[in-house]
VEXDREN-2710 file (C-alpha; in Angstrom, 1 decimal):
% VEXDREN-2710
k/r/px/py/pz
1/UNK/-62.5/15.4/8.5
2/UNK/-59.1/13.8/8.9
3/UNK/-59.4/10.0/8.9
4/UNK/-57.0/7.0/8.7
5/UNK/-58.4/6.2/5.2
6/UNK/-57.7/9.7/3.7
7/UNK/-54.2/9.6/5.2
8/UNK/-53.5/6.2/3.6
9/UNK/-55.1/7.0/0.2
10/UNK/-53.3/10.4/-0.2
11/UNK/-56.4/12.5/0.1
12/UNK/-54.9/14.4/3.1
13/UNK/-51.8/15.4/1.0
14/UNK/-53.8/16.3/-2.1
15/UNK/-56.1/18.6/0.0
16/UNK/-53.0/20.5/1.2
17/UNK/-51.7/20.7/-2.4
18/UNK/-54.9/22.6/-3.2
19/UNK/-55.0/24.7/0.0
20/UNK/-51.4/25.8/0.3
21/UNK/-48.8/27.2/-2.1
22/UNK/-45.9/24.8/-3.0
23/UNK/-43.3/26.7/-1.0
24/UNK/-45.2/26.1/2.2
25/UNK/-45.5/22.3/1.8
26/UNK/-43.0/19.7/2.7
27/UNK/-42.8/16.9/0.1
28/UNK/-42.7/13.2/1.1
29/UNK/-38.9/13.0/0.9
30/UNK/-38.4/15.9/3.3
31/UNK/-41.1/14.5/5.7
32/UNK/-39.4/11.0/5.8
33/UNK/-36.0/12.6/6.2
34/UNK/-37.3/14.4/9.3
35/UNK/-38.8/11.2/10.6
36/UNK/-35.7/9.1/10.2
37/UNK/-33.5/11.8/11.6
38/UNK/-35.6/11.9/14.8
39/UNK/-35.7/8.1/15.0
40/UNK/-31.9/8.1/15.2
41/UNK/-32.3/9.6/18.6
42/UNK/-34.9/7.0/19.8
43/UNK/-34.2/5.7/23.3
44/UNK/-32.4/2.3/22.9
45/UNK/-34.7/-0.7/23.3
46/UNK/-37.7/1.4/24.2
47/UNK/-41.1/1.3/22.5
48/UNK/-42.2/4.4/20.7
49/UNK/-44.8/6.5/22.4
50/UNK/-46.5/9.6/20.9
51/UNK/-47.7/12.4/23.2
52/UNK/-51.1/13.8/22.3
53/UNK/-52.2/17.2/23.5
54/UNK/-54.7/18.4/20.8
55/UNK/-56.6/16.8/18.0
56/UNK/-54.6/13.6/18.3
57/UNK/-56.4/13.1/21.6
58/UNK/-59.9/12.8/19.9
59/UNK/-58.8/11.7/16.4
60/UNK/-55.5/9.8/16.5
61/UNK/-56.2/7.9/13.2
62/UNK/-53.4/5.5/14.3
63/UNK/-53.0/1.8/15.3
64/UNK/-52.4/2.0/19.0
65/UNK/-51.2/-0.8/21.3
66/UNK/-51.6/1.1/24.6
67/UNK/-53.0/4.4/25.7
68/UNK/-52.5/6.2/29.0
69/UNK/-53.0/9.5/30.6
70/UNK/-49.6/11.3/30.5
71/UNK/-47.9/14.4/31.8
72/UNK/-45.3/16.2/29.7
73/UNK/-42.7/18.2/31.5
74/UNK/-41.2/21.4/30.3
75/UNK/-43.9/22.2/27.7
76/UNK/-47.3/23.9/27.8
77/UNK/-50.2/24.3/25.4
78/UNK/-50.2/27.5/23.4
79/UNK/-52.1/28.7/20.3
80/UNK/-48.9/30.3/19.0
81/UNK/-49.0/29.2/15.3
82/UNK/-50.6/31.3/12.6
83/UNK/-53.3/29.2/10.9
84/UNK/-54.1/30.0/7.2
85/UNK/-56.0/26.9/6.0
86/UNK/-58.5/24.3/7.2
87/UNK/-60.1/26.5/9.9
88/UNK/-58.8/29.8/8.6
89/UNK/-57.7/31.5/5.4
90/UNK/-54.6/33.6/4.4
91/UNK/-56.9/36.7/4.4
92/UNK/-58.3/36.0/7.9
93/UNK/-55.8/33.8/9.7
94/UNK/-56.5/32.1/13.0
95/UNK/-54.3/30.3/15.5
96/UNK/-53.2/26.6/15.7
97/UNK/-52.4/24.8/18.9
98/UNK/-48.8/23.9/19.7
99/UNK/-46.5/23.3/22.7
100/UNK/-44.3/26.1/23.8
101/UNK/-41.5/26.1/26.3
102/UNK/-42.3/26.0/30.0
103/UNK/-44.8/24.5/32.4
104/UNK/-46.4/21.1/32.3
105/UNK/-49.0/19.6/29.9
106/UNK/-51.5/16.9/30.8
107/UNK/-52.5/14.8/27.8
108/UNK/-52.5/11.3/26.5
109/UNK/-49.6/9.0/25.4
110/UNK/-50.1/6.3/22.7
111/UNK/-47.7/3.4/22.3
112/UNK/-47.4/2.4/18.7
113/UNK/-47.0/-1.2/17.5
114/UNK/-43.4/-2.2/16.6
115/UNK/-44.6/-4.4/13.7
116/UNK/-46.1/-1.4/11.8
117/UNK/-44.1/1.4/13.4
118/UNK/-42.7/3.0/10.3
119/UNK/-46.1/3.1/8.6
120/UNK/-47.8/4.6/11.7
121/UNK/-45.0/7.2/12.1
122/UNK/-45.2/8.2/8.4
123/UNK/-48.9/9.0/9.0
124/UNK/-48.0/11.0/12.1
125/UNK/-45.2/12.9/10.4
126/UNK/-47.3/13.6/7.3
127/UNK/-50.1/15.0/9.5
128/UNK/-47.9/17.1/11.7
129/UNK/-45.1/18.1/9.4
130/UNK/-46.7/18.7/6.0
131/UNK/-45.9/22.4/6.4
132/UNK/-42.9/22.0/8.8
133/UNK/-44.6/24.0/11.5
134/UNK/-43.5/21.8/14.4
135/UNK/-40.2/20.5/15.8
136/UNK/-40.3/16.8/16.7
137/UNK/-38.5/16.0/20.0
138/UNK/-38.1/13.2/22.5
139/UNK/-39.5/14.6/25.7
140/UNK/-39.8/13.4/29.3
141/UNK/-43.3/12.1/30.0
142/UNK/-44.8/10.5/33.1
143/UNK/-47.5/7.9/32.4
144/UNK/-50.6/7.4/34.5
145/UNK/-49.1/4.1/35.9
146/UNK/-46.1/6.0/37.3
147/UNK/-43.7/4.9/34.5
148/UNK/-41.2/7.5/33.3
149/UNK/-40.6/7.4/29.5
150/UNK/-39.5/9.5/26.6
151/UNK/-42.2/10.2/24.0
152/UNK/-42.3/11.9/20.7
153/UNK/-43.9/15.4/21.0
154/UNK/-44.4/17.9/18.2
155/UNK/-43.5/21.3/19.7
156/UNK/-43.2/24.9/18.4
157/UNK/-40.5/25.8/16.0
158/UNK/-39.8/29.3/17.1
159/UNK/-37.8/30.0/13.9
160/UNK/-40.8/29.2/11.6
161/UNK/-42.3/32.3/10.0
162/UNK/-45.7/31.3/11.3
163/UNK/-44.7/31.2/14.9
164/UNK/-46.5/34.0/16.8
165/UNK/-44.8/35.4/19.9
166/UNK/-48.0/37.2/21.1
167/UNK/-50.0/34.4/22.6
168/UNK/-51.9/36.6/25.1
169/UNK/-55.4/35.3/25.6
170/UNK/-57.0/38.5/24.3
171/UNK/-55.0/38.4/21.1
172/UNK/-55.5/34.7/20.5
173/UNK/-59.3/34.9/21.2
174/UNK/-59.7/37.7/18.7
175/UNK/-57.9/35.8/16.0
176/UNK/-59.7/32.6/16.6
177/UNK/-63.1/34.2/16.9
178/UNK/-63.0/35.6/13.4
179/UNK/-61.3/32.6/11.6
180/UNK/-63.1/30.0/9.6
181/UNK/-62.1/27.8/6.6
182/UNK/-63.1/24.7/4.6
183/UNK/-63.5/22.4/7.5
184/UNK/-65.1/24.7/10.0
185/UNK/-64.4/27.5/12.4
186/UNK/-61.3/28.0/14.4
187/UNK/-63.4/28.4/17.6
188/UNK/-64.9/24.9/17.1
189/UNK/-61.4/23.5/17.6
190/UNK/-61.2/25.2/21.0
191/UNK/-64.6/23.9/22.0
192/UNK/-63.6/20.3/21.0
193/UNK/-60.3/20.6/22.8
194/UNK/-62.0/21.8/26.0
195/UNK/-64.6/19.1/25.8
196/UNK/-62.0/16.4/25.3
197/UNK/-59.9/17.6/28.2
198/UNK/-63.0/17.6/30.4
199/UNK/-63.9/14.1/29.3
200/UNK/-60.5/12.9/30.5
201/UNK/-60.7/14.9/33.7
202/UNK/-57.9/17.1/32.6
203/UNK/-57.8/20.8/33.5
204/UNK/-55.7/23.3/31.5
205/UNK/-56.1/26.8/32.8
206/UNK/-54.9/28.3/29.6
207/UNK/-57.5/26.5/27.5
208/UNK/-60.2/27.3/30.0
209/UNK/-59.3/31.0/30.0
210/UNK/-59.2/31.1/26.2
211/UNK/-62.6/29.3/25.9
212/UNK/-64.1/31.8/28.3
213/UNK/-62.7/34.7/26.3
214/UNK/-64.1/33.2/23.1
215/UNK/-67.5/32.8/24.8
216/UNK/-67.5/36.4/25.7
217/UNK/-66.4/37.4/22.2
218/UNK/-68.8/35.2/20.2
219/UNK/-71.7/35.2/22.7
220/UNK/-73.4/32.4/24.6
221/UNK/-75.2/31.2/21.5
222/UNK/-71.9/30.3/19.9
223/UNK/-70.6/28.4/22.8
224/UNK/-70.4/24.6/22.5
225/UNK/-69.5/22.1/25.1
END
C-alpha cells in the first residue's frame, strides 16, 4: 500500500524500479523538471491546491492545510490509461483512472502548506509522474464554499503510448475484470472509488455504470461496497 513513509524513504520508487523497465520510468531529475516547469505557471499569490479524483481522495499521503469538496470544469473521469503494474501485468493489462477532456468532475481539493510546499509537491509528482502517464495542468475548480480557484490536476496525456482511445464501458470492464497484480485486482480499485464517492455524496454516472458492468462480469460474490 502506498504510504507517506514509503514515499519519503524511497520504497515507492524502488518498487517501480523492480516492476517497470527503465525506459518507462522517469528519473528524479525529469520529475522535478516537470514540477518546476508547472510551478512557473502558478497563479500569482495564490495558494496551491491539488484536485483529487481517484486514490488521492482516500489515500492522499500528504500534509494538507485545508480540504473541500470541489468541482472541476472541462474534465471527466475515464479509465483510459493502460495499466501494466500494481493491479495488472504486461501480459494481462488493466485500466488506470485519469481525467479526459469534456464534462465535469466532482472530487476533493487539498490546499498544501506553503512552508513545506516543495516537499509535498515532490511526493505528488513522484506518485503521479513516475511513468509520465499524466499531464499536470492548472484547471478551473469551484470549491464547496463557492470560491473559484485554479488547482493542479493530473489529466490524460493523449500522446502517451499507454493512452487508450476506446473507453467504452464494455471494453473497460472486460479489461479491468481480468487484471490483477502485486497489490491486488484492478476491480478492487473501482469498488474503492465507488465507495469513496458514495461516502462523500458524490455521484459519477460513468463510475456507477462501470461498477455495474463489473458486477455483471464478475458476479455478485465479487462485488464489494
